[in-house]
N, C-alpha and C positions, 0 to 999 in steps of 0.2 A: 497162576490162580487155578482153583479146582474148576474143571470144565463143566460140572454139572450146576454151576450157579446160575441163577436166573439173570436176565438183562439188568433188571432193576437193581439187583443185589450188587453186581459189578459196577454199575454207575455210582451207586451210593458209596461203595468202598473207595472208588477212585476219587470221589468228591471229598470224602473225609480225610483221605490221605493228603490231598492237596490243601484242604482246610487247615489241617494240623500243622502245616509249615509255618503258619502265623498265629493260629488261634487254637488253644487247647481244648475247647469245648465245642461239641458237635451234636446237633439236635436233628433227630430223624423221626418223621410221622409218616408211618406205613400202616396201610388198613390191616385190621386183625386177620390172621390166616396167611399173610404174604411171605412170611419167612424171615422176621426180624432177628430171631435168635441165631439162626444160621449165618445171616449177614454178619452179625456182631462177632461171631466166632471166626469167620473168615478175615474180617478186619484186624482182630486180635493176632491171627497167624501172620499176616502181612507185616505188622508192627514188630513181632518177635523176630521174624526172618530178616528185617531190615536193621535189626539191633537197636531199635528206638525205645524199647521197653524191656523190663525184667520180669515183672509180675502182672497178673490180671486179677481183678477183683470185680465180681458181680452182685448186685443187689436187686432184688425183686419182691413183689408184694405177698407171695405165699410160698409155702414149702413146696407145693406141686410145681410151681414155676421154677423155683430154685433146682429142683431135681432134673427138670428139663435142660436148664442152662448146664448143669454140670455133665450131663450125659452128651449133649451136642457139642460142647467145647472140647469134651475128652476125645470125641470122634475126630474133630476137625484138627485139633493140635497134637493129638497123639501123646498127650499128657493129661494127668488128673488135674481136676479143679476142686479138690476136697480139703484142701488146706493142710493136708499132712505132708510129712517129710517126702521130699521129692516131687511134689506137686507144683504146677506153674502157677497156682493161685487158689482162689476159693470163691464160693458163692454162698450168700446169705440172704435172708429175708430182710426187709427194711426194719422190722421190729428188733432184729438181733443187733443192729447197730448200737442200740443203747447198753449193750452187755459186752461190747469189746473194750478191753483195757487199753491204757496209754501205749503199752508196748506194741499192741497190734497197730494203732494209728501212726506209730513211729515208722512202720514200713513205708509210709508215703514219703517220708523225709529221707530215709536211708536207700530206697530203691526207685527206679522209674516204673510207675505203676499206671497201668491203663484200667480205669473204672467204668464199668457198665452199668446203667440204670435202666431196668425194665419197667414199663408203665410209669414213668417218671411223674405223671400227673397226680399220683398219690402223695407226692412230696411238694408242700407249699413252702415257698421261701424266696424272698429277695431281701426283705428286711426281717431280722430276727423277731421284731415284734409282731409281725404279720405271718409268721412261719408256723407250720405245725411242727411236731417233735421230730418227724423224719427229716423235714426240710432243714430245721436247725442243724441237725447232725451233718448234712451235706455242706451246709454254709460254713460250719465251724471246723469240721474235721477234713474235708475233702476238697473243696472247691479251689483253693489256693494251693493245694499241695499235691494233687494228682498231675502226673505228666500229661496225660490226655483223659478226656472223659467223653463217654457216648451216652446220650439220653434217648431213649426209645418210647414211643407212645402210639397206640392206635386210635386213641381218643384223647387228644391233648387239650383238655379244658377241665375246669374244676366247678363243682356245683355251687361253691361258696364264693366264686369270682376272685379268689385270691391268685396271685402269680405263681406259676409252677417254678420250682427250683431249677437253676441253670438255664432257664428259657429266657429269651430276649423278646421284647416287645416294641413296637413302633410307637412313636410319640408325635402327636398327642393322641392318635387313634386308638392305641392299646391293642393292635393286631398281633397275634403270635408270629413270630418269625421262624420259619423251619429252614434249617440248612439243606435238607433234602425231604421231598414229600412224594408219597406214592399213595394215590388214592384207590378206591374200590373199582371205579370205572377203568382205570388203567390195568388193574390187577385182572379184571375179568377179560379184557381185550387181549392181555398177555397170557391168558389161561393159567394164572397163578392162583387165582380164586374162583369159586363157584358163582354162579350168578343166582342171587336170592330171590325166591318166590315167597311172598308174605301173604298168609291167608288169614283173614279176619272173620271169626265166627259170629253171626248175629241171629236174632230171632225176631220174626214179624209180628208175633202175637204173645207178649209176655203178660201173665196174669198176676196181679199182686193182690192178695186177700187180707184185709185188716179185720181183726177179730177183737171186739171190745165187749166184754161181759156176754150178753145174750145177742148182741147185734154183729153184724159182719157186713162190710163193703168190700166191693170188687173194683179194681181199676185195671185198664188194659193199656199197655204201652207198645208202641210199634217198632221199638228197637232197645237194645241194651243201653245204649247211650241216653235215650229218654228215661228209662227206668232209673238210671244212676243219677240224672239230672233233676228228677222231679218226684223223688221218693226217699224214704229214709234208708233204703237198701245201699249198701257200700260195696265197693269193688271187692274187697277182700272176702266178704260173704258170698258174692257170687263165684269166686274162685273155688270155694268149698262145696258148691252145689254138685251133687252127684250126677245130676242130669247133664250139666255143662261139662264136667270132667269127662264123662263117658262120650259125649258127642265130640269133644276136642280131641280125645285120645283115638276115637274111631277115624277121624281124619288122618292123624299122625300115622296110626297103624296101617291104614289102607295105603297111604304114599309110601311107607317103609316097605310093604310087600312089593310094591311095583318097583322100587329101586333095587331091591335084592334080587330080582331077576336078572338085573344087569351086573350088580355088585354085590355078590352073595354075603359079604360081611358087613354091609351097610347097617348102621345103628342110629338110634334115636336118643335123644336127651329130653327129660322133662325137668324144667326149673320150678321148684316148689317153693311155697311161702316159708314153711317151718317144718319140723320133724313130724308132727302129728299129720300135717297135710301131705307130706312126702309118703306116709304109710298108707293113707287113703288112696293116693294116686297108684301106689304099688298094688294094692288090693284090687283096684280096678283093672289094672293091666293083667294081673295074674288071673282074674276071672275070665279074662278074654283068652287065656292061654298063652299070653306073652311072657318070655322070660325077661327078668328085670333084677337090676341091682339098686340098692339105696345107699347113698353116700351123704353123710352130714359131717359137722364138725365133732359129733359125738360117736361116729362109727369107729369101732376099734380098727387100727391099721388102715385107715382111710386111703393112704397113699397106695398100699398094696392092692386094696380093692379097684382103685382106679387104674392102676397099672394091669391088673388081671383083665379088666374090661378092655383096656386099650388093645390088648393082643389076643383077646378072645372072640368068641362068636355071639355072646348074649346080645339080644336085640335092643334092650332099653336099659338106660341108667337114669335114676331119679336123684336129683342132687338138691341140696339146700346150701347155697354159698360156697361150693367147692369146685364147680366147674363153669364159673362165670367169667373168668379172665385169665388168659395166658395159657390155660391148660391145653395141651396138645393132644387130641384124640382124633386123628384124621378120618377114621370111618364113620364119625358122626356126620349124618347128613340130613337129619330131621330133627326139629326142636319144637316142643310144645311149651309156650311160655305161660306158666301159671304162678309167677312170683307177684307179690304185692308191690314190689319196688317199681315205681314208674318214673325213673330218671332216664334221660337219653343216654347217658354215659353207660349205665348198667344195661340197658336194652341193646346197644350196639356191641358191647363186650359179649354178651350172650350170643347175638346173631353171629359173631366172629367165631364161635365154637363150631359152626357147621359150614364155614367158608373155605377151609383149607382143601385144596384140590390135589388129588394124588394120582389121577390118571386120565386118559383121553375121554372115556365115556363118563367121566365124573364131573358133570358140568353144572348141576343144579343143586341149590340148598333150599330147604323148605323150612318155614317158621309158621307155626300155627298159634293163634291167640284169639282172645275175646276182642270184639269190636268196641273197645273202650276208646273214648275220644282222644286221650293223650297219647296211648299207644299208637293209634292210627296216625296221629300227627307225626310221631316219630318214624313210622314206616314210610310216610311219604316223603320225609327228608333223608332217607337213608343213603342216597347217592351223593349227598354233600358231606364229605368227609370232615369238612371244617366249618361247621355252621357259624356264620358271622355273629350271631346273637349269643353264642356260647363261648367261642375261643377269643373273646375281646375282654379286656380288663376295663373297669370304670373307676374313676376316682384313685388312681394309683400312679405315683411319680415314677416315671421311668426313663432311662436314657434314650435320646434320639437314635433311631436306626431306620434303614430303608424298609418300607412296608412290603409284606407279602401278599399274595393274591390267592384266591381259591375258586375255582369255577366248578359247577357241578349242579345236577338237577336229578329230579325223579324221572325215571324213564316211563315210558307209556305203560298204562294198565294193560292187562291181558286177560283173556278167559281162561278158563280152569285148565286148559291143556297147555298154556303158557305160549299159545300161537300169536298172540296179539288181538286188537279189536277192541280195546277199551276195558274198563272195569266191568265185570259182569257178576250177576248174582245168580245162584242156582239153588233150587230146592234140594235139600239133602235126604229127602225121603223121611221115613219114620224117625222121630226123635224121642226125647223124654218129655212126656206131658205130665208126669206126676207131681204133686206138690211137694216141697221141701221147705221145712221150717227154718227160718233164718234166726230164730232165738228172739229174746226180748231186747227191743231197743230202749225200753224203760220198763217199769213194773207192768204198765198197760199202756196201749194196746199191744198185741202180738201180730206178727206178719208172717205170711207164707208167700213163696213166689213159685210159679210153675211156668213152663214153657210149652208152647204149642209144638205140633209136628213141623211147623213152617220154618225150619232153620234155613239160614241163608249164608253163603260164603262169599266174601269180597276178596278178590285176588289182586295184589299189587305186585308187579314184576318189574324189577330193575334191569334195564338194558335189554 
């Protein structure tokens, strides 16, 4: 076996090979950034060398991840995974399963095929009536025909509470059963992943001005959470506030400057809400003299843009839905979260983009975001890789099996230099105090929100 494998990868491969003696399906949950793709490729190599399989098929949720599988498997196996003549197999998106003809699926009957599913939580399926389209394809086309299957996920749960395809759950508790589990805490101890530092930006004096014809009223709020909870202002509107964007980017740029003194090619990711928002953020970065790239689903040759950024020296990439899951850009070390999406699955996947560690001094990842209550709750739970309230099915009939367990918790808070000492607040100096119109919530009245100079950052540090 390749000597450069991490210990967890070796243990997972050994466990899978032993598991495959009696059971064809193996489920691995490993924290984002730990190296699941490399592990899967090495497992495929072992099965090929042992003469147990003839072909390899891989499925993943996006074109970017598929390209990563092709390159990693080709490097490990020494054979192409492009589906062309002479290849050892192929890699496709889940969406592409709908367009494979019967001749393609016949391969599973004619050959011994090892099928790998990346981020399997995208595929819902135990019962065809409760499955999504991708889960149905797995149930109908692959489940009972593949010689072996490997299901991978860094965040093994679904927001709709449906069962994950190929997964097993305990009965009656409904806990997900993983055949191998590798959590963030273990990955940081093993130096496979960076230790996350999560900074929440808040303001201690937010002014909301309500204008109605010739009258105006002013309300003051002591925090962003109070503003969102007690006024018509929405989270998405705050994400587009120039003052907040500038302040959050200021934190990210300052940290990136610091990191690049040690790692000169370190880079930052900004996750935007939509294309217009991404352009707004890019303009703010460029006004600071920061080099940046913007990539969205409408960017021509988006994959080429991402690849060029991966291997280049540009400081920032601003993305909408393109670099949130599975995309491997190891030099990303700072992230500014300005997405309107507030699900724990998406949040953890975004954080995973800056967790991949590539060197000895490369030990910290930084995530900057607004101090919105839901996001703060996610941040406080980040050390728990399998939250009990998420990875549990309710009202689903499933076969009995031994229950799995998961331990974990949030590490101690630390002050701004990460040295410990509890959650700390710091004045960040001069901020944006200018008014910013949030537009009409109705025909009348109109609202404006402005922020004082008293910005505050709250830092949560894992481990």
